[in-house]
Structures are given as structure tokens and as C-alpha cells.
C-alpha positions in Angstrom: 76.0 85.4 78.8 75.9 81.7 79.3 72.8 79.6 79.1 73.8 76.1 79.3 72.1 75.5 82.3 68.9 75.1 80.5 68.2 72.0 78.6 67.5 72.8 75.0 65.3 69.5 74.3 64.4 67.9 77.5 62.4 69.4 80.4 63.8 70.9 83.1 64.0 68.6 86.2 64.5 71.2 89.0 63.4 74.7 89.8 66.2 76.4 91.2 69.6 76.4 89.4 72.8 78.0 90.8 73.4 80.2 93.9 70.4 82.5 93.9 69.5 85.1 96.7 66.2 83.5 98.1 64.2 85.8 100.5 60.6 86.2 101.6 58.0 88.3 100.5 57.8 91.2 103.0 61.7 92.0 103.3 61.3 92.3 99.4 58.6 94.4 99.6 60.1 96.6 102.1 63.2 96.9 99.9 61.0 98.6 97.2 61.1 102.3 97.7 57.8 104.0 98.5 57.5 106.0 95.4 59.1 103.1 93.1 57.7 102.1 89.5 56.9 98.4 89.4 56.6 96.4 86.5 54.9 93.3 86.8 54.2 90.1 84.7 50.7 89.0 84.1 48.4 88.7 81.1 44.9 87.5 81.0 44.6 87.3 84.8 47.5 84.6 85.0 51.3 84.6 85.1 51.4 87.5 87.6 53.3 87.7 90.8 51.1 87.2 94.0 53.1 87.4 97.3 55.3 90.6 96.8 51.9 92.6 95.7 50.0 91.1 99.0 53.2 92.6 100.9 53.2 95.6 99.2 49.4 96.0 100.2 50.3 95.3 103.9 53.3 97.3 104.0 52.9 100.4 107.1 54.7 102.8 104.8 53.0 105.7 102.9 53.2 103.9 99.4 52.8 105.9 96.0 53.8 103.3 93.4 53.7 103.7 89.9 52.3 99.9 88.5 52.9 99.0 85.1 51.8 95.7 83.6 51.1 94.9 79.7 47.4 93.2 80.8 45.1 92.3 83.3 46.2 90.7 86.4 44.7 88.9 89.5 43.1 90.0 92.8 46.4 90.4 94.5 47.2 93.4 92.6 43.9 94.4 91.0 42.1 94.4 94.4 44.4 94.0 97.5 47.3 96.4 96.2 45.2 98.8 94.3 42.7 98.6 97.1 45.4 99.3 99.7 45.7 102.7 98.5 49.6 102.0 97.6 49.1 103.0 93.8 49.2 106.5 92.9 49.6 105.9 88.9 49.1 102.9 86.7 49.7 101.7 83.0 47.9 99.8 81.1 44.9 97.7 82.0 42.5 96.8 84.9 39.8 94.2 85.5 38.2 94.8 89.0 35.5 97.0 90.4 37.8 98.0 93.0 40.5 99.6 90.3 37.7 100.9 88.1 36.3 103.1 91.2 39.5 104.2 92.0 40.3 105.2 88.5 36.9 106.9 88.1 37.5 108.9 91.3 40.7 109.9 90.0 42.7 108.4 93.0 44.8 106.6 90.7 46.3 108.3 87.5 45.5 105.9 84.7 46.9 105.8 81.5 45.7 103.2 78.8 48.0 102.2 76.5 48.1 99.7 73.4 49.3 96.4 74.7 51.9 96.0 71.7 53.6 99.2 72.4 53.8 99.4 76.3 57.3 97.6 76.4 59.0 99.9 73.9 57.5 103.0 75.5 59.1 101.9 78.9 62.2 100.7 77.6 62.7 103.7 75.2 60.1 106.3 75.4 60.5 106.9 79.0 56.6 106.3 79.7 57.6 105.6 83.3 61.1 105.3 84.8 61.3 101.6 85.9 62.8 101.1 89.1 62.0 96.9 90.1 60.5 94.3 87.8 58.4 91.6 90.0 57.9 88.5 87.9 56.4 85.0 88.3 58.3 81.9 87.0 58.4 78.1 87.2 62.2 77.7 87.3 65.2 80.4 87.8 69.1 80.3 87.0 71.4 82.9 87.8 70.7 84.6 84.5 67.6 83.2 83.4 64.1 82.2 84.1 61.0 80.2 82.6 57.9 82.4 82.5 54.7 80.6 83.8 51.2 80.9 82.0 51.8 84.1 80.3 54.4 86.3 79.0 53.2 89.8 78.0 55.9 92.5 78.0 58.2 90.7 80.7 61.3 90.3 78.5 61.1 94.1 77.8 60.0 95.0 81.5 63.0 93.0 82.6 65.6 94.8 80.5 64.2 98.1 81.5 64.1 97.6 85.2 67.1 98.5 87.7 66.3 95.4 89.7 64.5 92.1 89.5 62.6 90.0 91.9 61.1 86.5 90.7 58.4 84.8 92.3 59.1 80.9 91.9 55.5 79.5 91.7 55.5 75.9 92.7 51.8 75.3 92.0 52.9 75.8 88.1 54.3 73.1 86.3 57.8 72.8 85.1 56.2 71.8 81.9 55.3 75.2 81.0 58.7 75.5 79.5 57.9 73.7 76.6 55.0 76.7 75.4 57.3 79.3 75.2 59.3 81.3 72.4 60.8 84.1 73.6 62.1 86.3 70.8 63.6 89.8 71.4 63.4 92.5 69.0 66.3 94.9 68.2 66.2 98.4 69.2 65.3 100.7 67.2 66.2 102.6 64.6 68.2 99.0 63.7 65.0 96.9 64.2 64.8 94.4 61.6 61.6 92.4 60.4 60.6 89.3 62.8 62.1 86.1 60.9 58.6 84.2 61.8 57.3 82.7 58.6 54.6 80.6 60.3 52.6 81.1 63.6 53.4 77.7 64.6 57.1 78.1 64.1 59.6 78.7 67.0 62.5 81.3 66.6 63.2 82.1 70.3 64.3 80.5 73.4 62.3 78.9 76.1 63.2 81.2 78.9 64.0 84.9 79.6 67.7 85.9 80.0 68.7 89.0 82.6 71.6 90.6 83.6 72.6 88.5 86.6 73.6 91.9 88.9 69.7 92.9 88.5 68.3 89.9 90.9 68.0 91.0 94.4 65.7 88.1 95.5 64.0 84.8 94.8 60.6 84.5 96.5 59.0 80.8 96.8 55.3 81.0 96.4 52.6 78.4 96.1 49.1 80.4 95.1 47.4 79.4 92.0 46.5 82.3 89.6 43.1 83.9 89.7 41.7 82.0 86.7 38.6 83.1 84.3 35.1 82.5 84.9 33.1 82.5 81.6 29.6 82.4 81.4 27.7 79.6 79.3 27.2 80.7 75.7 23.4 82.8 75.8 21.0 82.7 72.7 22.3 86.1 71.5 26.1 84.6 71.9 25.1 81.5 69.4 23.3 83.8 67.5 26.3 86.2 66.8 28.6 83.1 66.3 26.2 81.9 63.8 26.1 85.0 61.8 30.3 85.3 62.3 30.2 81.7 60.9 28.2 82.9 57.9 30.0 85.9 57.1 33.8 83.8 57.3 32.3 81.3 54.8 31.2 83.9 52.6 34.6 85.9 52.8 36.8 83.1 52.7 35.2 81.9 49.1 35.3 85.7 48.0 38.9 86.6 49.0 42.1 84.9 47.6 43.9 85.8 50.9 41.9 82.9 52.4 42.4 80.4 49.5 44.5 78.0 51.4 44.5 79.1 55.4 42.4 81.4 57.9 44.4 83.2 60.5 42.1 84.2 63.2 42.2 86.3 66.5 39.5 86.8 68.9 39.3 89.2 72.1 39.2 88.0 75.5 35.7 87.4 77.4 32.7 85.2 77.8 31.5 86.3 74.2 35.2 85.8 72.4 35.4 82.4 74.2 31.6 81.3 72.9 32.6 82.4 69.2 35.9 80.4 69.4 34.3 77.3 70.9 31.4 77.6 68.7 33.5 78.1 65.3 34.8 74.3 66.0 31.4 73.5 63.9 32.2 75.8 61.0 33.3 74.1 57.5 36.8 75.8 56.6 36.7 74.0 53.4 39.8 72.1 54.0 41.7 75.2 54.8 44.5 75.4 57.2 42.8 77.3 60.4 45.3 78.9 63.0 45.0 81.1 65.8 47.1 84.3 66.0 46.4 86.4 68.7 46.8 87.4 72.4 45.0 84.7 74.6 44.2 81.5 74.4 40.9 80.3 76.3 38.7 77.3 76.9 37.2 77.5 73.5 40.6 77.2 71.6 41.3 74.2 73.6 38.1 72.7 72.2 38.9 73.8 68.6 42.5 71.9 69.3 41.1 69.1 70.7 38.2 68.7 67.7 41.1 69.0 65.2 39.7 72.0 63.8 43.0 74.0 64.6 46.3 73.6 63.0 48.3 75.8 65.9 47.6 78.7 68.1 50.2 81.6 68.9 49.4 84.1 72.0 51.0 85.6 74.9 48.8 84.0 77.7 46.7 81.1 78.5 43.7 82.8 79.9 42.1 80.0 80.8 39.3 79.0 83.4 40.1 76.6 86.4 39.0 73.4 84.7 40.8 74.9 81.0 44.0 75.2 83.4 43.7 71.8 84.7 43.2 70.7 81.2 46.0 72.2 80.0 48.2 71.2 83.0 47.1 67.3 82.7 48.7 67.3 78.9 51.1 69.9 78.5 53.4 68.0 76.2 50.5 67.2 73.8 49.1 70.8 73.5 52.8 72.3 73.4 53.1 70.4 69.9 50.6 73.2 68.6 50.5 76.1 71.3 53.3 78.7 71.5 53.5 81.4 73.9 55.4 84.6 72.8 56.2 88.2 74.1 53.3 90.8 73.5 55.5 92.9 71.1 55.6 89.7 68.7 51.8 88.1 69.0 50.6 91.9 68.5 53.4 93.0 66.0 51.8 95.2 63.1 54.0 93.7 60.7 52.9 90.0 61.5 49.3 90.9 61.9 49.4 92.0 58.4 51.7 89.5 57.0 49.7 86.6 58.1 46.4 88.4 56.7 44.7 88.1 60.2 40.8 88.0 60.8 40.4 90.1 63.7 37.2 89.5 65.9 36.9 92.2 68.8 33.9 92.9 71.1 33.3 96.7 72.6 30.8 98.2 74.8 29.0 100.0 72.0 29.5 101.4 68.3 27.9 104.1 66.5 25.8 104.2 63.4 29.0 105.8 61.4 31.0 102.8 62.7 32.9 104.3 65.5 33.7 101.8 68.5 33.9 102.5 72.0 35.8 99.6 73.9 36.4 101.1 77.1 34.1 103.8 78.7 30.4 103.6 79.9 28.6 106.8 78.8 32.1 108.3 77.6 33.0 108.8 81.0 33.3 105.7 83.4 36.1 103.3 82.6 35.7 99.8 82.4 39.1 98.0 81.6 41.2 99.4 78.8 42.1 98.9 75.2 44.3 96.0 75.4 45.3 94.4 72.2 42.2 95.5 70.1 43.5 98.3 68.3 46.6 96.4 67.5 44.7 94.2 65.5 41.7 96.4 64.5 44.5 98.7 62.9 46.3 95.9 61.1 44.2 93.0 60.5 43.3 92.1 56.9 39.4 92.0 58.2 38.4 93.6 61.2 35.0 92.6 62.8 33.4 94.1 65.8 30.8 91.5 67.5 28.6 92.2 69.9 25.0 91.7 71.3 22.6 94.7 69.9 21.3 95.7 73.4 22.0 95.4 77.0 20.1 94.7 80.4 17.2 92.7 78.8 17.0 94.8 76.0 16.7 98.4 77.9 19.7 99.7 76.5 20.9 100.0 73.0 24.5 99.1 72.1 23.8 100.6 68.7 23.8 104.2 69.4 23.6 107.5 67.1 27.4 108.9 68.5 29.7 107.4 70.8 30.9 109.9 73.1 34.2 107.8 73.5 36.1 106.5 70.6 38.8 103.8 70.9 38.4 102.7 67.2 37.2 105.0 64.4 35.3 104.7 61.5 38.5 103.7 59.6 39.3 100.8 61.7 36.2 98.3 61.6 35.2 96.7 58.3 32.4 94.3 59.7 29.9 94.8 62.3 28.1 91.8 64.1 25.3 91.4 66.5 22.6 88.5 67.2 20.4 90.5 64.5 23.1 90.0 61.8 25.8 91.4 59.8 26.8 94.7 58.2 29.7 94.8 56.1 30.5 98.4 55.7 33.9 98.0 53.6 34.0 100.8 50.8 30.8 102.9 52.4 30.2 106.3 52.9 29.5 107.3 56.2 25.6 107.8 55.8 25.7 104.4 53.9 27.4 102.7 56.9 24.9 104.1 59.0 22.1 102.7 56.6 23.7 99.2 56.8 24.3 99.4 60.8 21.1 100.3 61.3 19.2 97.8 59.1 21.5 94.6 60.0 22.7 95.1 63.7 20.3 97.7 65.6 17.9 95.6 67.9 14.4 96.0 66.5 13.2 98.0 69.8 15.6 100.7 69.0 15.7 100.4 64.9 12.8 102.9 64.6 14.3 105.5 66.5 17.9 105.1 64.8 16.2 105.6 61.4 14.5 108.6 62.4 17.6 110.3 63.9 19.4 109.5 60.8 16.7 110.6 58.4 16.3 113.9 60.4 20.2 114.6 60.5 20.5 113.7 56.8 19.0 117.1 56.0 22.4 118.8 57.1 24.7 119.5 54.3 27.5 117.7 56.3 29.5 114.8 55.3 28.6 113.1 58.8 25.5 114.5 60.2 24.8 114.9 63.9 22.6 116.1 66.3 25.0 116.3 69.3 22.2 117.0 72.0 20.0 114.3 70.8 22.6 111.8 70.5 23.8 112.6 74.0 20.2 111.7 75.4 21.3 108.1 74.1 24.1 108.1 76.6 22.0 109.4 79.7 
């Protein structure tokens, strides 16, 4: 398959290359069967298709779609399409109140999946029988396209689907080509190691290739992404950042793994963005600081602009409108330090381990024994999804769970006796950080973990009750003592 139409070292000068089947969104949507499995691009609320999902939402047919994507998407999918009742089953992330409500009412059969694995699960594990991939691009040729602001599991989805629809978005600059590094893993059982020796290295192409017989339509669009809105850092955010910074400074001096470099990852959201922004002030002692994670947020642009970051490897530019404007205005400069890759590379267990990543993710709550709930309020109601947090929590050299100790002006403790939904077990997390302090629980027994977490992380308004709970249950002859009924009252 020839790809000579994609310049290797110079920016593309046009968006359409070759004799392509141009069409409009409505007929493209009508050609999708009513019970199809639809795989879409999109990660971090950017780089997702807009026109075809809206056309599907307005379709008069009785649709029962299965929807698959590798990260969160924008309102055209997560509000309009889901709200239309056209989706019966969904994998693997959601980010709107409309989608959450449909999931909790079980109107949509939702299955949460780890971000690193969903490409393989679709391609080889038969998670779903894919019919059509609908993706966004900034340029298209007869057997290739250049993704826009995110990559996710698009290369795997395109290979797995029977047919392909490409939305060519003219609001996204052609220069995004310079960010992409598309490398494909071999099929199991002959899959070898990823030949990446440094997060800033490029080992792939700037485009996604596909079988030209799959392409059934190219739809030209001009709709911008649903960009992020991050709140201003709160006092708790700044205190958490200060506590995290103190821990990192100590850890880098303690461990020989960080003698020359620190590889960091942060979860998405306002807290993660605040932590990135605040860490630009941290003295890393001359070490090379590298980001190896899923999402690049505004705080990472701040670190890059301040000269505090060597490079950043991710799968999505999950920016605010201002951050995206900042990126678009100077893509070539940022492309010297930013690489966008498929999620099966950014979240690859072997690479996370190889680079000795310090993974920092947030959650809804954690319990006194170190179990973390990232997805379900009260153990029942779905929020978003596990995303890639498990990929990093289980494979990073040091794993940190960071969150405020309370919620709703201090009325709800986020440190609880027992969490009734567990996404990350006591074996996954090394360090807990709140605005109250830091609990390093490595090497601790369960009750030792509980003592440290209560002492250093719980809000003072809840500390006495948590201490009382622990002292009472410690009378049991049990490795992890609990009073289930008493713990359940905290969830109520």
C-alpha cells in the first residue's frame, strides 16, 4: 500500500488527496444499519466526529446502536445521540449527565473498560462485532488520514471495522500532522516489545492507514470540539499540589530510579490540571522532567512554556478553548516537545513500567485500607468511567491517589471506612494525598495503612469517627476488620 501522497517532512498543503467519495452527514448516517456497532474517534472530549452522530440522533428510524469509543467525547455524541434514545449498548466512557442518567436507569447497557485494552478487545477479543468506524481527520487520502486533536484507539478501530466514514474537519489546522506518531502493535501471539527508548522519540507515521475498499464516505465539517472548562484552582487544590510537591521532592532524593529523570502522569480534570500547573514551580534538582500519560491539559502547556518539561507524550490534547487557541497559534513550536500516540502505546503496561512513571490520579473516594472508588457514587450511581487510571495505577513505579478530603463544603468525607465499589484495590496505590497531608502506605499491613490514612489524609471533622471505627473493628480477629452495616451508613 503506497503512502507517498503524505509528505514525510513537510506540512500538508491541502486536505483532500485523490478521488474520494464525498457525501453529506444525513445520507452517511442513513447507510448505517439500525442495529450497527459504531466505533468512533474521540478522547478527552476532542477529536470526535460531530456531523454523523447528530444525523443519527435526528434519524427517524428505530435505532438500537452499540457505541464504542476509547475516551470521553463531546455533546454531539454524549448528549444529542445518547439523549435521542438511539444507543442501546455502550463501551467505555461517558461524561454527561444525560449519559449517566441513561446508564443508571439501565436504558443503556454500559460496560466500563480500561483505556489501554479496548482496541485489542474490539479487534481480537470480540467485545463487539464492529460494523463502521466514524472518525475525525484534518486531511484524507485514498488509503490514509491524519487525525485531529486526539488519537485514542482509532488505528485499531479502523482496522477492525467493516466500513469507514471520515469527517474532514476544516476548523482543525493541518499542522496537527506534526504532533502525531502512529505506531501499530503486532497481532498476538507474535507481538514484540514497543521499540520506544524515550517518550519524545517518534517511531511511527503522522497518519493512520486503512484499506481503501473500506472507505464509504468523507463528510466535510466545520464544527469545533467541545473543549474542557477547568475551574480555577481552589485552596484545597493548591494545598494538595504543595503536599504532592513535597512528597515528590523527597521521593526523588530517596529512590535511585529518579536520579536523572522524573516521568509523570496526571489524570484528567480540574484537579489534575491544577497539579500540573502548580508543579512548574517545583525544583526538580536539574532532573529531566517528562510527561508520559493520556492527556495534555492547559497545565502541561504552562510547564512547557516555563521550560520545566522536556517533552510530553499523550493521546489527546484535552484543552480549554483558550488552551486550544494557544496550541493552534503555535503548533510547530509545541510539536518539538509534544507527541500524540494511540492509547495502546500511551497506556502500554510495559512502557509505563519501562519509564518508571509516577502516576497521579484522582477518584471519588478511598477507604481507610487503601481501596479506591473512581466511578460510582455510593457504590451505585455511575459517574464517568475508569478510563486509563487502572493502566497507570497497576503499572507505574509509584502510584498516587490525590483528592480533597471532603465534599459539599465539608459535609461529606471522601475518606470512608469502606468503599462499596472498588476500581483500584489496596494493592494498586502507594501514596494518598489530600489537602491534609500525605500517607505513604508502601509496606504497611491493612491496619497500618488505615492508621496512616486517617492520621494524614482524613478531614479533621471526620477523623475522630474514623479513628473510633478503626479501634472498634480492630477487636476482631481479622486481617482486614470491618463492620459492614456501620460502614454502609457512611454511604447513606
